[in-house]
C-alpha positions as a Markdown table, in Angstrom:
| # | Residue | x | y | z |
|---|---|---|---|---|
| 1 | Unk | 67.2 | 45.0 | 19.7 |
| 2 | Unk | 69.3 | 44.9 | 16.7 |
| 3 | Unk | 71.6 | 41.8 | 16.2 |
| 4 | Unk | 73.4 | 41.8 | 13.6 |
| 5 | Unk | 75.4 | 38.4 | 12.0 |
| 6 | Unk | 78.7 | 39.8 | 9.9 |
| 7 | Unk | 81.9 | 39.0 | 9.7 |
| 8 | Unk | 84.8 | 41.4 | 10.8 |
| 9 | Unk | 86.4 | 42.8 | 7.5 |
| 10 | Unk | 83.5 | 41.9 | 5.1 |
| 11 | Unk | 82.8 | 45.1 | 3.2 |
| 12 | Unk | 79.3 | 44.6 | 3.2 |
| 13 | Unk | 79.0 | 43.8 | 6.9 |
| 14 | Unk | 81.4 | 47.0 | 7.0 |
| 15 | Unk | 78.3 | 49.1 | 5.8 |
| 16 | Unk | 76.1 | 48.3 | 8.1 |
| 17 | Unk | 78.0 | 48.6 | 11.4 |
| 18 | Unk | 79.2 | 51.9 | 9.7 |
| 19 | Unk | 75.4 | 53.7 | 9.5 |
| 20 | Unk | 74.7 | 51.7 | 13.1 |
| 21 | Unk | 77.5 | 53.4 | 14.4 |
| 22 | Unk | 76.6 | 57.1 | 12.8 |
| 23 | Unk | 72.7 | 56.8 | 14.0 |
| 24 | Unk | 75.0 | 55.1 | 17.5 |
| 25 | Unk | 72.6 | 52.3 | 17.3 |
| 26 | Unk | 73.8 | 49.6 | 20.3 |
| 27 | Unk | 73.4 | 46.2 | 18.4 |
| 28 | Unk | 74.6 | 42.8 | 19.6 |
| 29 | Unk | 77.4 | 41.5 | 17.6 |
| 30 | Unk | 77.2 | 37.8 | 16.3 |
| 31 | Unk | 80.8 | 37.0 | 14.4 |
| 32 | Unk | 80.0 | 35.1 | 11.4 |
| 33 | Unk | 83.1 | 33.0 | 10.7 |
| 34 | Unk | 83.9 | 32.8 | 6.7 |
| 35 | Unk | 86.7 | 31.5 | 6.8 |
| 36 | Unk | 84.8 | 28.4 | 8.6 |
| 37 | Unk | 82.1 | 28.2 | 6.7 |
| 38 | Unk | 79.8 | 29.2 | 9.3 |
| 39 | Unk | 77.8 | 31.6 | 6.9 |
| 40 | Unk | 77.3 | 27.5 | 5.1 |
| 41 | Unk | 75.4 | 26.4 | 7.9 |
| 42 | Unk | 72.2 | 25.5 | 8.7 |
| 43 | Unk | 71.7 | 27.8 | 11.9 |
| 44 | Unk | 72.7 | 30.4 | 9.8 |
| 45 | Unk | 71.1 | 29.9 | 6.5 |
| 46 | Unk | 67.9 | 29.2 | 8.0 |
| 47 | Unk | 68.7 | 33.2 | 8.6 |
| 48 | Unk | 70.0 | 34.1 | 5.1 |
| 49 | Unk | 69.2 | 31.4 | 2.8 |
| 50 | Unk | 72.2 | 33.3 | 0.0 |
| 51 | Unk | 74.6 | 31.9 | 2.4 |
| 52 | Unk | 76.0 | 35.5 | 2.4 |
| 53 | Unk | 76.7 | 38.3 | 5.4 |
| 54 | Unk | 75.6 | 40.6 | 7.4 |
| 55 | Unk | 71.7 | 39.5 | 8.3 |
| 56 | Unk | 70.3 | 42.4 | 10.6 |
| 57 | Unk | 67.6 | 40.8 | 13.5 |
| 58 | Unk | 65.6 | 43.7 | 14.7 |
| 59 | Unk | 63.0 | 42.2 | 17.0 |
| 60 | Unk | 62.8 | 38.4 | 14.8 |
| 61 | Unk | 62.8 | 40.6 | 12.2 |
| 62 | Unk | 65.3 | 39.4 | 9.8 |
| 63 | Unk | 66.5 | 41.2 | 7.2 |
| 64 | Unk | 69.3 | 40.6 | 4.8 |
| 65 | Unk | 71.2 | 42.7 | 1.4 |
| 66 | Unk | 73.2 | 45.7 | 3.2 |
| 67 | Unk | 72.5 | 47.7 | 1.3 |
| 68 | Unk | 68.8 | 46.7 | 2.1 |
| 69 | Unk | 69.2 | 47.4 | 5.5 |
| 70 | Unk | 70.6 | 50.5 | 5.0 |
| 71 | Unk | 67.5 | 52.0 | 3.6 |
| 72 | Unk | 66.3 | 49.7 | 6.5 |
| 73 | Unk | 67.7 | 51.0 | 9.0 |
| 74 | Unk | 67.0 | 55.1 | 8.0 |
| 75 | Unk | 63.0 | 54.2 | 8.2 |
| 76 | Unk | 63.4 | 52.8 | 11.4 |
| 77 | Unk | 65.5 | 55.1 | 13.2 |
| 78 | Unk | 65.2 | 58.2 | 11.1 |
| 79 | Unk | 65.7 | 60.8 | 14.2 |
| 80 | Unk | 69.7 | 61.1 | 12.4 |
| 81 | Unk | 68.9 | 61.3 | 8.7 |
| 82 | Unk | 71.1 | 60.2 | 6.8 |
| 83 | Unk | 69.4 | 60.7 | 3.4 |
| 84 | Unk | 68.9 | 63.9 | 1.6 |
| 85 | Unk | 65.6 | 65.7 | 1.7 |
| 86 | Unk | 65.9 | 66.6 | -1.9 |
| 87 | Unk | 64.0 | 64.3 | -4.3 |
| 88 | Unk | 67.1 | 64.3 | -6.9 |
| 89 | Unk | 70.2 | 63.6 | -4.4 |
| 90 | Unk | 68.3 | 61.0 | -2.8 |
| 91 | Unk | 68.1 | 59.5 | -6.3 |
| 92 | Unk | 71.5 | 60.4 | -6.4 |
| 93 | Unk | 71.8 | 58.5 | -3.3 |
| 94 | Unk | 70.2 | 55.1 | -4.8 |
| 95 | Unk | 72.5 | 55.5 | -7.8 |
| 96 | Unk | 75.1 | 55.5 | -5.7 |
| 97 | Unk | 74.4 | 53.2 | -3.0 |
| 98 | Unk | 73.7 | 50.9 | -6.6 |
| 99 | Unk | 77.1 | 51.4 | -7.8 |
| 100 | Unk | 78.4 | 50.2 | -4.1 |
| 101 | Unk | 77.3 | 46.7 | -5.5 |
| 102 | Unk | 77.0 | 46.2 | -9.4 |
| 103 | Unk | 80.2 | 48.2 | -9.9 |
| 104 | Unk | 82.5 | 47.7 | -6.3 |
| 105 | Unk | 81.4 | 44.7 | -4.5 |
| 106 | Unk | 81.8 | 41.7 | -6.6 |
| 107 | Unk | 85.1 | 43.5 | -8.1 |
| 108 | Unk | 86.7 | 44.3 | -5.3 |
| 109 | Unk | 85.7 | 40.4 | -4.1 |
| 110 | Unk | 88.2 | 39.5 | -7.3 |
| 111 | Unk | 91.1 | 42.1 | -5.9 |
| 112 | Unk | 91.0 | 40.5 | -2.6 |
| 113 | Unk | 91.6 | 36.9 | -4.1 |
| 114 | Unk | 95.1 | 37.3 | -2.7 |
| 115 | Unk | 94.1 | 38.1 | 0.4 |
| 116 | Unk | 90.9 | 35.4 | 0.4 |
| 117 | Unk | 93.5 | 32.2 | -0.5 |
| 118 | Unk | 96.0 | 33.1 | 2.0 |
| 119 | Unk | 93.3 | 33.2 | 5.3 |
| 120 | Unk | 92.2 | 30.1 | 3.7 |
| 121 | Unk | 95.2 | 28.6 | 3.6 |
| 122 | Unk | 96.0 | 29.4 | 7.4 |
| 123 | Unk | 92.7 | 27.1 | 8.3 |
| 124 | Unk | 94.3 | 23.9 | 6.3 |
| 125 | Unk | 91.3 | 22.6 | 4.7 |
| 126 | Unk | 93.2 | 19.9 | 2.1 |
| 127 | Unk | 91.1 | 20.5 | -2.1 |
| 128 | Unk | 88.9 | 17.8 | -1.3 |
| 129 | Unk | 87.0 | 19.2 | 1.5 |
| 130 | Unk | 87.0 | 22.5 | -0.2 |
| 131 | Unk | 85.4 | 21.3 | -3.1 |
| 132 | Unk | 82.6 | 19.5 | -1.1 |
| 133 | Unk | 82.1 | 21.8 | 1.2 |
| 134 | Unk | 81.3 | 24.3 | -2.9 |
| 135 | Unk | 78.6 | 21.4 | -3.2 |
| 136 | Unk | 77.0 | 21.3 | -0.3 |
| 137 | Unk | 76.5 | 25.3 | -0.1 |
| 138 | Unk | 72.8 | 25.7 | 0.3 |
| 139 | Unk | 72.9 | 28.7 | -2.3 |
| 140 | Unk | 73.8 | 27.0 | -5.6 |
| 141 | Unk | 76.3 | 30.4 | -7.0 |
| 142 | Unk | 78.3 | 31.0 | -4.2 |
| 143 | Unk | 79.3 | 26.9 | -4.2 |
| 144 | Unk | 80.0 | 27.2 | -8.1 |
| 145 | Unk | 82.2 | 30.2 | -7.3 |
| 146 | Unk | 84.2 | 28.4 | -4.5 |
| 147 | Unk | 84.4 | 25.0 | -6.4 |
| 148 | Unk | 85.8 | 27.5 | -9.1 |
| 149 | Unk | 88.4 | 29.4 | -6.4 |
| 150 | Unk | 89.5 | 26.3 | -5.8 |
| 151 | Unk | 90.2 | 24.8 | -9.3 |
| 152 | Unk | 91.0 | 28.1 | -10.8 |
| 153 | Unk | 91.9 | 30.6 | -8.6 |
| 154 | Unk | 91.4 | 34.5 | -10.0 |
| 155 | Unk | 93.0 | 34.6 | -13.6 |
| 156 | Unk | 94.9 | 37.7 | -14.3 |
| 157 | Unk | 92.6 | 38.2 | -17.0 |
| 158 | Unk | 90.1 | 38.4 | -14.8 |
| 159 | Unk | 91.8 | 40.5 | -12.3 |
| 160 | Unk | 92.8 | 43.5 | -15.1 |
| 161 | Unk | 89.1 | 43.6 | -16.1 |
| 162 | Unk | 88.4 | 44.2 | -12.0 |
| 163 | Unk | 90.7 | 46.7 | -12.1 |
| 164 | Unk | 89.7 | 48.9 | -14.8 |
| 165 | Unk | 85.9 | 49.1 | -14.2 |
| 166 | Unk | 87.2 | 49.9 | -10.5 |
| 167 | Unk | 89.2 | 52.5 | -12.1 |
| 168 | Unk | 85.8 | 54.0 | -14.4 |
| 169 | Unk | 83.6 | 54.1 | -11.2 |
| 170 | Unk | 86.9 | 56.2 | -9.5 |
| 171 | Unk | 86.3 | 58.8 | -12.8 |
| 172 | Unk | 82.8 | 58.5 | -11.6 |
| 173 | Unk | 83.5 | 58.9 | -8.6 |
| 174 | Unk | 86.4 | 62.4 | -9.0 |
| 175 | Unk | 84.0 | 64.3 | -11.9 |
| 176 | Unk | 80.6 | 63.9 | -8.8 |
| 177 | Unk | 83.1 | 65.1 | -6.1 |
| 178 | Unk | 83.0 | 68.5 | -8.5 |
| 179 | Unk | 79.8 | 69.2 | -7.5 |
| 180 | Unk | 80.0 | 68.9 | -4.3 |
| 181 | Unk | 81.7 | 67.2 | -1.0 |
| 182 | Unk | 79.0 | 64.1 | -0.8 |
| 183 | Unk | 78.4 | 62.0 | -3.1 |
| 184 | Unk | 74.5 | 62.7 | -3.1 |
| 185 | Unk | 75.1 | 65.9 | -2.4 |
| 186 | Unk | 76.2 | 68.9 | 0.4 |
| 187 | Unk | 75.5 | 66.2 | 3.1 |
| 188 | Unk | 77.1 | 63.0 | 4.8 |
| 189 | Unk | 74.7 | 60.7 | 3.6 |
| 190 | Unk | 74.2 | 56.5 | 3.0 |
| 191 | Unk | 75.5 | 56.7 | -0.5 |
| 192 | Unk | 79.2 | 57.5 | 1.3 |
| 193 | Unk | 78.4 | 54.9 | 3.6 |
| 194 | Unk | 78.2 | 52.6 | 1.1 |
| 195 | Unk | 81.1 | 53.1 | -0.5 |
| 196 | Unk | 83.7 | 53.7 | 2.0 |
| 197 | Unk | 84.5 | 50.4 | 2.8 |
| 198 | Unk | 85.0 | 49.4 | -1.1 |
| 199 | Unk | 87.7 | 52.8 | -0.5 |
| 200 | Unk | 89.2 | 50.6 | 2.3 |
| 201 | Unk | 89.7 | 48.2 | 0.3 |
| 202 | Unk | 91.4 | 49.5 | -1.7 |
| 203 | Unk | 93.5 | 51.4 | 0.4 |
| 204 | Unk | 95.2 | 48.1 | 1.1 |
| 205 | Unk | 95.4 | 46.1 | -2.1 |
| 206 | Unk | 97.8 | 46.1 | -5.2 |
| 207 | Unk | 97.3 | 49.3 | -6.3 |
| 208 | Unk | 96.7 | 52.0 | -3.8 |
| 209 | Unk | 97.4 | 54.3 | -5.9 |
| 210 | Unk | 94.1 | 54.7 | -7.3 |
| 211 | Unk | 92.9 | 56.8 | -4.8 |
| 212 | Unk | 95.9 | 59.1 | -3.9 |
| 213 | Unk | 96.0 | 62.5 | -3.7 |
| 214 | Unk | 98.1 | 62.9 | -7.0 |
| 215 | Unk | 96.0 | 60.2 | -9.3 |
| 216 | Unk | 92.1 | 61.5 | -7.9 |
| 217 | Unk | 92.0 | 64.1 | -5.6 |
| 218 | Unk | 88.8 | 64.8 | -5.0 |
| 219 | Unk | 88.2 | 60.9 | -4.3 |
| 220 | Unk | 91.0 | 60.7 | -1.5 |
| 221 | Unk | 90.0 | 64.4 | 0.1 |
| 222 | Unk | 86.4 | 62.5 | 0.2 |
| 223 | Unk | 88.6 | 59.3 | 1.1 |
| 224 | Unk | 90.4 | 61.3 | 4.2 |
| 225 | Unk | 87.4 | 63.4 | 5.6 |
| 226 | Unk | 85.0 | 60.2 | 6.2 |
| 227 | Unk | 87.9 | 57.8 | 7.4 |
| 228 | Unk | 88.2 | 60.6 | 10.5 |
| 229 | Unk | 84.7 | 60.5 | 10.9 |
| 230 | Unk | 84.0 | 59.0 | 15.0 |
| 231 | Unk | 81.6 | 57.1 | 13.6 |
| 232 | Unk | 84.1 | 54.9 | 10.7 |
| 233 | Unk | 86.3 | 54.2 | 13.3 |
| 234 | Unk | 84.3 | 52.8 | 15.5 |
| 235 | Unk | 82.6 | 50.6 | 12.9 |
| 236 | Unk | 86.4 | 49.8 | 11.0 |
| 237 | Unk | 88.1 | 49.3 | 14.8 |
| 238 | Unk | 85.8 | 46.0 | 14.8 |
| 239 | Unk | 88.6 | 43.3 | 14.5 |
| 240 | Unk | 88.5 | 38.9 | 13.8 |
| 241 | Unk | 87.3 | 37.2 | 17.1 |
| 242 | Unk | 88.6 | 33.9 | 15.9 |
| 243 | Unk | 91.5 | 34.5 | 15.7 |
| 244 | Unk | 95.1 | 36.5 | 16.1 |
| 245 | Unk | 94.3 | 37.2 | 12.0 |
| 246 | Unk | 97.7 | 39.5 | 10.9 |
| 247 | Unk | 96.0 | 39.8 | 7.9 |
| 248 | Unk | 93.7 | 43.7 | 8.4 |
| 249 | Unk | 91.2 | 45.2 | 7.2 |
């Protein structure tokens, strides 16, 4: 049995849900409300000491880190292959999985700050309550990040730096997609699954033109094909079960 501990709009949770959908794998959903700080609670940090989502439980075997989970699902359920057979293409797949974390995830997080702040404001925490939560987090890096966001927010310089790095990554995607329809060669793979939630988020942030047809036509075409896949529609249809949240994705 597969159990997934995830947050509905977390990009890392979305990539795992997309992989599960592509492989037609049923799972039991455990929603971890990040804005109620469920991920800081003892019951969750026993599963994931980093206090982040997602976490996969496969028959009692616990796995953390979304990109590790993607490769695990490919190994454990190889019937529908999402890893290229060619070794060079497989290396390219792993490069784009790495890019999804190293180049995309943190910068997407920075650019998403206004959305996150709006969701947090709806919970009516006081500043003191948030700082207490930050200091109590079992993962000091996650706690320090929350404290910094509460005390300082995100500066314009940080935001501009994040968008500049995302621009560079998208330029690399545009060049890569000149070579074929998918990021790791001729076949759709874990590379495309890892990057899809990042592009999905960019579409609803302040600069959606970054992935527009007039700006990066190959990325735009790739994104159009991804977003029409039945598995994508299934994975991204999951909405917040804990509130009537009007902020989408």
